[in-house]
C-alpha positions, 0 to 999 in steps of 0.5 A: 260535611257539606251540601252537594251542589246539584249543578253540573259538577266537574268530576275527575276523569282519567284519560287513557294512554292516548289521551281519550277519555274512557266511557262514562258508566250509567252511575256517573250519568245519573244526576245527583237529585235522582241518586238522593231519591233512590238513597232515601229508601235504603235502610240507614245502615246501608245508606251509611255504608255507601260512604265507603264506595267512593268520594261521590257517594260520600258526598251524596250520603251526607247531603243535608237535603237527603237527611231532612227527608229522612228526618221528616219521615222517621217511625217516631214521626217528624224530628225537628232539626236544630239550626246549627246541626247537620240533619244527619247528626240529628237523625242518628242522635234521635233514632239510635239513642238509648231509651230510658225507663222509669219504674212506677211503683205503687200497686201491690199486685200484677197490673192488668190494664193500662190506658192513657188519660190526657197527659196522664196514665191509668193502670188497673191491677189485681190489687183491686185499685186503679192509679192515675199516674202523673208521668212527669212526677212519677206520682199517682192518685189511688181509686178504690171501690172495686171488690175484685181485680180491675180488667179494663179502663176507658176514658169518658170525657173528663171522667173514666170508666173501669170494669172488673171481675166483680162484674160491675162498671164504675164511672170515676170522677178523677178529682173527687175519686168517687164513682158511680156503680153500674150493674148488669153483667152476670160475669166479669167485665173484660172490655169497654168501648166508648161510641159517642155518648154510649158505652159498649161492655163485654163480659167473659160470657160474651154478653154485650151491654149497650149503656146510654148517657141520660139525665138523672135529675133536675139538676142536670146531672148525668148517669148511665142506664142500661139501654139494650142487651145484645147477645 
């Protein structure tokens, strides 16, 4: 494969019987850089099919500058191109490969919620536990405390929050696996959202609680207290 030279290129032109060249179509009149600007918007399958049109389009559809543009704007983000690999090969290898899955086993009942936590993953389950997964190792830490199934999870700085059918919110320390319990809801907690240093929680009966981070004691420990109940 080779790059298309954007300078004027001599193209094979057949002559008629009397030696006069035939008229040139508009396709041949367009400069290659304009064709590449057009081809970049084609679905990849259609782009590759243009290679069967003629030798000119075979060159255009293989042009490195075209595939560099496509590599920089994939649905998966920008794809780095190895130094010794044609960008078209990089693109097709990275976007048409087979995704591999890894089974994370540990929960003993249905998983109801997932949440990223830094480079790790939190999962909450009907088995009343939360697991913090190391995705590279496939291992997890178990957090126990809720008395009913876990419905929602939310990062909160270097800690994380959980809501449950047991009507409570818990603030967890991932290192010690201990938690602080916050009560107020009269039905199960279905959603949590962090807004600055405040937390909004919603129950199944649509009561909305606004929690504020406050100083707990003279040692500077922090806790949550109910600041406002919104209807």
